TORDOZA-409936 format. One record per atom (N, C-alpha, C): residue in three letters; atom name; residue number from 1; x, y, z. Coordinates in steps of 0.05 Angstrom, whole numbers, plus 5000, padded with zeros to 4 digits. Atoms other than C-alpha are relative to their C-alpha. Layout:
% residues N
+-----+------+-----+------+------+------+
: res : atom :   n :   xx :   yy :   zz :
+-----+------+-----+------+------+------+
: Ala :   CA : NUM :    X :    Y :    Z :
...
+-----+------+-----+------+------+------+
This chain:
% residues 93
+-----+------+-----+------+------+------+
: res : atom :   n :   xx :   yy :   zz :
+-----+------+-----+------+------+------+
: Unk :    N :   1 : 4986 : 4989 : 4986 :
: Unk :   CA :   1 : 4072 : 8338 : 2389 :
: Unk :    C :   1 : 5004 : 4988 : 5029 :
: Unk :    N :   2 : 4993 : 5016 : 4969 :
: Unk :   CA :   2 : 4072 : 8291 : 2453 :
: Unk :    C :   2 : 5026 : 4984 : 4996 :
: Unk :    N :   3 : 4968 : 5011 : 5016 :
: Unk :   CA :   3 : 4131 : 8254 : 2414 :
: Unk :    C :   3 : 5023 : 5037 : 5012 :
: Unk :    N :   4 : 4982 : 4973 : 5005 :
: Unk :   CA :   4 : 4157 : 8326 : 2416 :
: Unk :    C :   4 : 5012 : 5006 : 5037 :
: Unk :    N :   5 : 5001 : 5004 : 4969 :
: Unk :   CA :   5 : 4147 : 8325 : 2495 :
: Unk :    C :   5 : 5005 : 4985 : 5006 :
: Unk :    N :   6 : 4984 : 5013 : 4988 :
: Unk :   CA :   6 : 4175 : 8275 : 2509 :
: Unk :    C :   6 : 5019 : 4993 : 4995 :
: Unk :    N :   7 : 4969 : 5003 : 5022 :
: Unk :   CA :   7 : 4240 : 8279 : 2468 :
: Unk :    C :   7 : 5009 : 5022 : 5021 :
: Unk :    N :   8 : 4996 : 4975 : 4978 :
: Unk :   CA :   8 : 4240 : 8362 : 2518 :
: Unk :    C :   8 : 5006 : 4986 : 5015 :
: Unk :    N :   9 : 4992 : 5017 : 4974 :
: Unk :   CA :   9 : 4230 : 8316 : 2579 :
: Unk :    C :   9 : 5023 : 4979 : 5006 :
: Unk :    N :  10 : 4990 : 5013 : 5001 :
: Unk :   CA :  10 : 4275 : 8271 : 2562 :
: Unk :    C :  10 : 5039 : 5016 : 4999 :
: Unk :    N :  11 : 4968 : 4983 : 5001 :
: Unk :   CA :  11 : 4334 : 8325 : 2551 :
: Unk :    C :  11 : 5012 : 5010 : 5027 :
: Unk :    N :  12 : 4995 : 4986 : 4979 :
: Unk :   CA :  12 : 4314 : 8361 : 2605 :
: Unk :    C :  12 : 5005 : 4986 : 5031 :
: Unk :    N :  13 : 4993 : 5024 : 4990 :
: Unk :   CA :  13 : 4322 : 8297 : 2644 :
: Unk :    C :  13 : 5036 : 5003 : 4999 :
: Unk :    N :  14 : 4968 : 5011 : 4996 :
: Unk :   CA :  14 : 4389 : 8287 : 2618 :
: Unk :    C :  14 : 5016 : 5024 : 5002 :
: Unk :    N :  15 : 4984 : 4994 : 4986 :
: Unk :   CA :  15 : 4414 : 8354 : 2628 :
: Unk :    C :  15 : 5008 : 5007 : 5025 :
: Unk :    N :  16 : 4996 : 4988 : 4970 :
: Unk :   CA :  16 : 4403 : 8363 : 2700 :
: Unk :    C :  16 : 5012 : 4969 : 5004 :
: Unk :    N :  17 : 4990 : 5011 : 4992 :
: Unk :   CA :  17 : 4431 : 8292 : 2710 :
: Unk :    C :  17 : 5039 : 5015 : 4993 :
: Unk :    N :  18 : 4978 : 4988 : 4997 :
: Unk :   CA :  18 : 4495 : 8332 : 2669 :
: Unk :    C :  18 : 5010 : 5020 : 5010 :
: Unk :    N :  19 : 4983 : 4966 : 4987 :
: Unk :   CA :  19 : 4501 : 8396 : 2712 :
: Unk :    C :  19 : 5000 : 4983 : 5026 :
: Unk :    N :  20 : 4995 : 5012 : 4967 :
: Unk :   CA :  20 : 4493 : 8350 : 2778 :
: Unk :    C :  20 : 5023 : 4983 : 4994 :
: Unk :    N :  21 : 4987 : 5009 : 5009 :
: Unk :   CA :  21 : 4544 : 8308 : 2746 :
: Unk :    C :  21 : 5028 : 5017 : 5003 :
: Unk :    N :  22 : 4975 : 4979 : 4997 :
: Unk :   CA :  22 : 4588 : 8374 : 2733 :
: Unk :    C :  22 : 5008 : 5014 : 5029 :
: Unk :    N :  23 : 4985 : 4979 : 4974 :
: Unk :   CA :  23 : 4582 : 8400 : 2803 :
: Unk :    C :  23 : 5008 : 4980 : 5019 :
: Unk :    N :  24 : 4988 : 5026 : 4979 :
: Unk :   CA :  24 : 4602 : 8338 : 2836 :
: Unk :    C :  24 : 5024 : 5002 : 4999 :
: Unk :    N :  25 : 4971 : 4986 : 5011 :
: Unk :   CA :  25 : 4660 : 8348 : 2791 :
: Unk :    C :  25 : 5020 : 5032 : 5013 :
: Unk :    N :  26 : 4995 : 4979 : 4998 :
: Unk :   CA :  26 : 4665 : 8417 : 2807 :
: Unk :    C :  26 : 5007 : 5004 : 5045 :
: Unk :    N :  27 : 4998 : 4994 : 4970 :
: Unk :   CA :  27 : 4662 : 8400 : 2888 :
: Unk :    C :  27 : 5024 : 4979 : 4999 :
: Unk :    N :  28 : 4977 : 5020 : 4994 :
: Unk :   CA :  28 : 4709 : 8346 : 2879 :
: Unk :    C :  28 : 5035 : 5014 : 4995 :
: Unk :    N :  29 : 4958 : 4986 : 4999 :
: Unk :   CA :  29 : 4775 : 8392 : 2857 :
: Unk :    C :  29 : 4995 : 5011 : 5011 :
: Unk :    N :  30 : 4995 : 4981 : 4977 :
: Unk :   CA :  30 : 4746 : 8440 : 2910 :
: Unk :    C :  30 : 5008 : 4988 : 5022 :
: Unk :    N :  31 : 4982 : 5011 : 4984 :
: Unk :   CA :  31 : 4763 : 8385 : 2960 :
: Unk :    C :  31 : 5030 : 4973 : 4997 :
: Unk :    N :  32 : 4961 : 5009 : 5008 :
: Unk :   CA :  32 : 4841 : 8371 : 2966 :
: Unk :    C :  32 : 5009 : 4969 : 5008 :
: Unk :    N :  33 : 4984 : 5022 : 4979 :
: Unk :   CA :  33 : 4840 : 8305 : 2990 :
: Unk :    C :  33 : 4994 : 4974 : 4978 :
: Unk :    N :  34 : 5005 : 5014 : 5017 :
: Unk :   CA :  34 : 4805 : 8270 : 2926 :
: Unk :    C :  34 : 5017 : 4995 : 4971 :
: Unk :    N :  35 : 4971 : 5010 : 5003 :
: Unk :   CA :  35 : 4852 : 8233 : 2875 :
: Unk :    C :  35 : 4991 : 5020 : 4976 :
: Unk :    N :  36 : 4998 : 4991 : 5034 :
: Unk :   CA :  36 : 4822 : 8277 : 2815 :
: Unk :    C :  36 : 5016 : 5036 : 5008 :
: Unk :    N :  37 : 4989 : 4978 : 5000 :
: Unk :   CA :  37 : 4835 : 8347 : 2859 :
: Unk :    C :  37 : 5031 : 4997 : 5003 :
: Unk :    N :  38 : 4962 : 5013 : 5006 :
: Unk :   CA :  38 : 4912 : 8313 : 2881 :
: Unk :    C :  38 : 5005 : 5009 : 4960 :
: Unk :    N :  39 : 4988 : 4992 : 5027 :
: Unk :   CA :  39 : 4916 : 8314 : 2803 :
: Unk :    C :  39 : 5002 : 5012 : 4978 :
: Unk :    N :  40 : 4999 : 4989 : 5018 :
: Unk :   CA :  40 : 4895 : 8358 : 2779 :
: Unk :    C :  40 : 5022 : 5027 : 5010 :
: Unk :    N :  41 : 4983 : 4984 : 4993 :
: Unk :   CA :  41 : 4933 : 8407 : 2827 :
: Unk :    C :  41 : 5023 : 4990 : 4994 :
: Unk :    N :  42 : 4972 : 5004 : 4999 :
: Unk :   CA :  42 : 4994 : 8367 : 2812 :
: Unk :    C :  42 : 5007 : 5003 : 4964 :
: Unk :    N :  43 : 5000 : 4988 : 5021 :
: Unk :   CA :  43 : 4983 : 8375 : 2735 :
: Unk :    C :  43 : 5003 : 5037 : 5006 :
: Unk :    N :  44 : 4991 : 4972 : 4992 :
: Unk :   CA :  44 : 4980 : 8454 : 2757 :
: Unk :    C :  44 : 5017 : 5005 : 5010 :
: Unk :    N :  45 : 4971 : 4992 : 4988 :
: Unk :   CA :  45 : 5038 : 8458 : 2794 :
: Unk :    C :  45 : 5028 : 4994 : 4980 :
: Unk :    N :  46 : 4984 : 5004 : 5015 :
: Unk :   CA :  46 : 5074 : 8414 : 2742 :
: Unk :    C :  46 : 5008 : 5024 : 4973 :
: Unk :    N :  47 : 4998 : 4986 : 5026 :
: Unk :   CA :  47 : 5050 : 8462 : 2689 :
: Unk :    C :  47 : 5009 : 5037 : 5003 :
: Unk :    N :  48 : 4983 : 4986 : 4990 :
: Unk :   CA :  48 : 5072 : 8526 : 2729 :
: Unk :    C :  48 : 5032 : 5000 : 5008 :
: Unk :    N :  49 : 4974 : 5004 : 4991 :
: Unk :   CA :  49 : 5144 : 8491 : 2743 :
: Unk :    C :  49 : 5016 : 4998 : 4969 :
: Unk :    N :  50 : 4993 : 5003 : 5019 :
: Unk :   CA :  50 : 5150 : 8486 : 2659 :
: Unk :    C :  50 : 4993 : 5019 : 4987 :
: Unk :    N :  51 : 5002 : 4979 : 5002 :
: Unk :   CA :  51 : 5128 : 8556 : 2648 :
: Unk :    C :  51 : 5028 : 5012 : 5013 :
: Unk :    N :  52 : 4967 : 4990 : 4985 :
: Unk :   CA :  52 : 5187 : 8573 : 2703 :
: Unk :    C :  52 : 5022 : 4997 : 4979 :
: Unk :    N :  53 : 4970 : 5010 : 5017 :
: Unk :   CA :  53 : 5238 : 8532 : 2661 :
: Unk :    C :  53 : 4998 : 5013 : 4977 :
: Unk :    N :  54 : 4995 : 4984 : 5018 :
: Unk :   CA :  54 : 5219 : 8558 : 2603 :
: Unk :    C :  54 : 5000 : 5030 : 4988 :
: Unk :    N :  55 : 4988 : 4976 : 4998 :
: Unk :   CA :  55 : 5225 : 8630 : 2613 :
: Unk :    C :  55 : 5034 : 5001 : 5010 :
: Unk :    N :  56 : 4972 : 4998 : 4980 :
: Unk :   CA :  56 : 5291 : 8614 : 2654 :
: Unk :    C :  56 : 5017 : 4997 : 4966 :
: Unk :    N :  57 : 4979 : 5012 : 5032 :
: Unk :   CA :  57 : 5311 : 8578 : 2586 :
: Unk :    C :  57 : 5002 : 5024 : 4975 :
: Unk :    N :  58 : 5003 : 4973 : 5023 :
: Unk :   CA :  58 : 5285 : 8633 : 2538 :
: Unk :    C :  58 : 5028 : 5028 : 5007 :
: Unk :    N :  59 : 4988 : 4995 : 4984 :
: Unk :   CA :  59 : 5328 : 8677 : 2582 :
: Unk :    C :  59 : 5023 : 5003 : 4987 :
: Unk :    N :  60 : 4980 : 5010 : 5015 :
: Unk :   CA :  60 : 5388 : 8640 : 2568 :
: Unk :    C :  60 : 5003 : 4996 : 4981 :
: Unk :    N :  61 : 4994 : 4995 : 5027 :
: Unk :   CA :  61 : 5378 : 8642 : 2500 :
: Unk :    C :  61 : 5008 : 5020 : 4984 :
: Unk :    N :  62 : 4989 : 4958 : 5004 :
: Unk :   CA :  62 : 5378 : 8721 : 2500 :
: Unk :    C :  62 : 5023 : 4998 : 5004 :
: Unk :    N :  63 : 4976 : 4984 : 4994 :
: Unk :   CA :  63 : 5439 : 8722 : 2526 :
: Unk :    C :  63 : 5029 : 4983 : 4989 :
: Unk :    N :  64 : 4982 : 5016 : 5022 :
: Unk :   CA :  64 : 5467 : 8668 : 2490 :
: Unk :    C :  64 : 5007 : 5006 : 4974 :
: Unk :    N :  65 : 5001 : 4985 : 5029 :
: Unk :   CA :  65 : 5446 : 8702 : 2423 :
: Unk :    C :  65 : 5009 : 5026 : 4996 :
: Unk :    N :  66 : 4981 : 4962 : 4985 :
: Unk :   CA :  66 : 5482 : 8778 : 2460 :
: Unk :    C :  66 : 5024 : 4986 : 4991 :
: Unk :    N :  67 : 4955 : 5008 : 4990 :
: Unk :   CA :  67 : 5555 : 8736 : 2477 :
: Unk :    C :  67 : 4998 : 4985 : 4980 :
: Unk :    N :  68 : 4989 : 5007 : 5026 :
: Unk :   CA :  68 : 5546 : 8700 : 2407 :
: Unk :    C :  68 : 5010 : 5018 : 4977 :
: Unk :    N :  69 : 4989 : 4986 : 5013 :
: Unk :   CA :  69 : 5541 : 8766 : 2370 :
: Unk :    C :  69 : 5017 : 5014 : 5004 :
: Unk :    N :  70 : 4987 : 4980 : 4985 :
: Unk :   CA :  70 : 5588 : 8794 : 2412 :
: Unk :    C :  70 : 5026 : 4985 : 4987 :
: Unk :    N :  71 : 4980 : 5007 : 5022 :
: Unk :   CA :  71 : 5631 : 8744 : 2384 :
: Unk :    C :  71 : 5003 : 4995 : 4964 :
: Unk :    N :  72 : 5005 : 4991 : 5020 :
: Unk :   CA :  72 : 5617 : 8746 : 2326 :
: Unk :    C :  72 : 5010 : 5027 : 4990 :
: Unk :    N :  73 : 4972 : 4961 : 5009 :
: Unk :   CA :  73 : 5650 : 8827 : 2320 :
: Unk :    C :  73 : 5017 : 4994 : 5001 :
: Unk :    N :  74 : 4962 : 5003 : 4989 :
: Unk :   CA :  74 : 5716 : 8798 : 2363 :
: Unk :    C :  74 : 5004 : 4991 : 4968 :
: Unk :    N :  75 : 4987 : 5023 : 5022 :
: Unk :   CA :  75 : 5724 : 8744 : 2310 :
: Unk :    C :  75 : 4998 : 5024 : 4958 :
: Unk :    N :  76 : 4995 : 4989 : 5011 :
: Unk :   CA :  76 : 5705 : 8804 : 2255 :
: Unk :    C :  76 : 5033 : 5010 : 4997 :
: Unk :    N :  77 : 4980 : 4965 : 4997 :
: Unk :   CA :  77 : 5749 : 8859 : 2279 :
: Unk :    C :  77 : 5034 : 4981 : 4997 :
: Unk :    N :  78 : 4973 : 5013 : 4997 :
: Unk :   CA :  78 : 5812 : 8801 : 2294 :
: Unk :    C :  78 : 4997 : 4988 : 4969 :
: Unk :    N :  79 : 4981 : 5007 : 5028 :
: Unk :   CA :  79 : 5814 : 8774 : 2221 :
: Unk :    C :  79 : 5006 : 5028 : 4990 :
: Unk :    N :  80 : 5000 : 4970 : 5013 :
: Unk :   CA :  80 : 5813 : 8861 : 2198 :
: Unk :    C :  80 : 5027 : 4994 : 5012 :
: Unk :    N :  81 : 4980 : 5002 : 4997 :
: Unk :   CA :  81 : 5871 : 8856 : 2240 :
: Unk :    C :  81 : 5011 : 4974 : 4992 :
: Unk :    N :  82 : 4991 : 5019 : 5016 :
: Unk :   CA :  82 : 5896 : 8790 : 2219 :
: Unk :    C :  82 : 5013 : 5013 : 4973 :
: Unk :    N :  83 : 4996 : 4993 : 5028 :
: Unk :   CA :  83 : 5895 : 8819 : 2139 :
: Unk :    C :  83 : 5023 : 5021 : 5009 :
: Unk :    N :  84 : 4967 : 4981 : 4999 :
: Unk :   CA :  84 : 5941 : 8879 : 2171 :
: Unk :    C :  84 : 5014 : 4998 : 5007 :
: Unk :    N :  85 : 4964 : 5007 : 4974 :
: Unk :   CA :  85 : 5991 : 8844 : 2213 :
: Unk :    C :  85 : 5020 : 4984 : 4975 :
: Unk :    N :  86 : 4994 : 5020 : 5016 :
: Unk :   CA :  86 : 5997 : 8795 : 2155 :
: Unk :    C :  86 : 5009 : 5008 : 4980 :
: Unk :    N :  87 : 4981 : 4976 : 5021 :
: Unk :   CA :  87 : 6009 : 8852 : 2101 :
: Unk :    C :  87 : 5020 : 5023 : 5012 :
: Unk :    N :  88 : 4972 : 4992 : 4989 :
: Unk :   CA :  88 : 6055 : 8890 : 2146 :
: Unk :    C :  88 : 5019 : 4988 : 4997 :
: Unk :    N :  89 : 4973 : 5019 : 4987 :
: Unk :   CA :  89 : 6097 : 8830 : 2155 :
: Unk :    C :  89 : 5006 : 4983 : 4969 :
: Unk :    N :  90 : 5004 : 5004 : 5020 :
: Unk :   CA :  90 : 6085 : 8814 : 2075 :
: Unk :    C :  90 : 5031 : 5027 : 4991 :
: Unk :    N :  91 : 4988 : 4976 : 5003 :
: Unk :   CA :  91 : 6120 : 8890 : 2071 :
: Unk :    C :  91 : 5028 : 4997 : 5009 :
: Unk :    N :  92 : 4972 : 4988 : 4979 :
: Unk :   CA :  92 : 6171 : 8885 : 2125 :
: Unk :    C :  92 : 5026 : 4975 : 4977 :
: Unk :    N :  93 : 4982 : 5030 : 5019 :
: Unk :   CA :  93 : 6204 : 8811 : 2083 :
: Unk :    C :  93 : 5014 : 5021 : 4981 :
+-----+------+-----+------+------+------+
């Protein structure tokens, strides 16, 4: 029982130390002058920029897909028209 109580006290003490460190890290993020906070905010800004760029690229991809589908339809129509004109040219010969 005494050994378990010692282990419990040790774990409680370690837990308090870890909680203090966590609070210090949280406080350092709130202070914009610390290196950790600057890195955090820079990473957050970079993430937002990448998300915006990803959104822009997705929109462009969708636009190109629609354009490609239109071009494919035009190609099929032009192939049919070419076949018609070829057959008319053969008949006229």
